C-alpha positions, 0 to 999 in steps of 0.5 A: 374512441381510438387509443392514442399511439404510444410513441416509440421511445426505444431509441432512449433506452440505455445502461449505466457504465458503473464500471466506467464511473468507478475508474473515474472516481479513482482517477480523481482520488489518485490525481490521475495516477494509474495505481495497480491493484492486486486482485485477491479474495477473502477465501483463497488465494488469487494469483497475479503476474507482475514485472517491476520496471526498470529505473530511471538513470537519475534515481537511485532505486526502482522503488521509493521508501517513503515515511507518510501520514495519514491525515484528516477525515479522508486519510489523505496521505502526506510526508512525515516531515520528521522521519523525512528529516525535513523538520518539525512535524506537526502531526508528529507533535500533535501525536504526543500532545494527545498521548500526553493527554491519554487520547490513545486512540487518537494519537495511534492514528497520527503514527507515521507509516512506512510505504514504498512505490514501485512502477510495475507492468502487468504480465501473463504467466509466460512472461509476455505483457498483459496491458501497455501501459504502467502502473503504480504499486504501492506496498506497506512496511510488512509487504516491502520490508518486513517486521522490525527486529526479525531475520528471515531466512533467504531460502524460506521464500514464502516468509520474505517480504519483497526487498529480500528477493533484491538482496537475494537475486539482485536487481529485480527489474534490470531491463536485461537479467531482471525477474518476473514476479508471481504474487498471490494475494488473500484478503483478511480482516484483524480487528478493525482493520482490512488487510492483504496477505501476500506470497512473492515468487520470483521466476528466472531471469529474463528480459524486460517485456515492454519497449523503451517507449512504454518506459519514457512515456510510462513511468511514474515519478517515484520521488515525487508520488507523495506530497511534502507539505509545509507544517501550516499545510499538514494542520489544514489537512488534520482539520479537513480544511486542506485541498489537493493532497495526494489520496490513496485510492481503492486500488492500493493495498491498505494492509499489511501481510504475513506470509505463511508457508506455502501448502505443497501438493505431491508430484504437482507441476514445476512452475517457472517461480520455483517449487511447485504449483500451489492449490489457490482455493486452499483456505488459511487456519485462524492461526496462519493470520498476522496482526495488521500493520497500519496502524499498529505494526508500523511503530518500533515503539512499546504499546502506549498501553503497557504499564512499563511506558512512562508516556503511558496515562495514568487517569482518564484523558484531559485532552481533545484534538481540538484542544491540542491543535489549538496548543499546536497552533499557539506554539507556531505563534 
């Protein structure tokens, strides 16, 4: 008996492009905004080179500082109406209702956070443009502004949040006299919070490496990065009923950084970013780790778990999120 010939199916052999799928997911989750991804590693600092883009003439600064809440099951980001001076904020109201009822954990998740957004380009170590594209960088409070109440020494640059480099050197984004940035990043975890620790360095003044056409067509509108939702929309977000609100993608830094002092190497070659080249393979000791900023470090209030706080619960919780939301909606009627 003659065995039937197996048909040739080689033309249908293919490979999946998971990287393209991940990129598509990131784009959909961030409403098409090209979020900058700072490369980091759990075992060593990874070097990144960036240049902050000049601002548009109508903007006050090349960065936008925004108080935000992360609401609902997907942690959707929206402006805190209270801290932004825009009106009553249902997220803040719900937070206090939960705290009054003793549900400290749920209340803590509703604390407003400070986020800062900048347009940046990726550059090579020599300052040349690595990619003809503008990216949106997002930093949290410790990365950009630092710890509240801490006085930073401008000469200790390893300890400086990014804003202090603006204070020390002027406009880092200036098209003619701005400065390239070296950002060293390392993954860390404190408790349940994942974090990325960063160290910033600034090079000598140099012209912006891109073109006017790149800026004109690529700058993201910083004042419009975070959606401003009305009170009813924010309640819907808390309940998980809202759609279309901006959600941070996986490429956005999600935690705070502390900037431990660098370890120098004798007779190491000089870097154009100042100081000596560091051994990025060296691991940090546990003592150098810092607590995360979101949500624990972002608030200027005392911990609600301390006996000295008059708002601390004196008995077991009597409030749950559903009951608090019901009271919140009832107060609007």
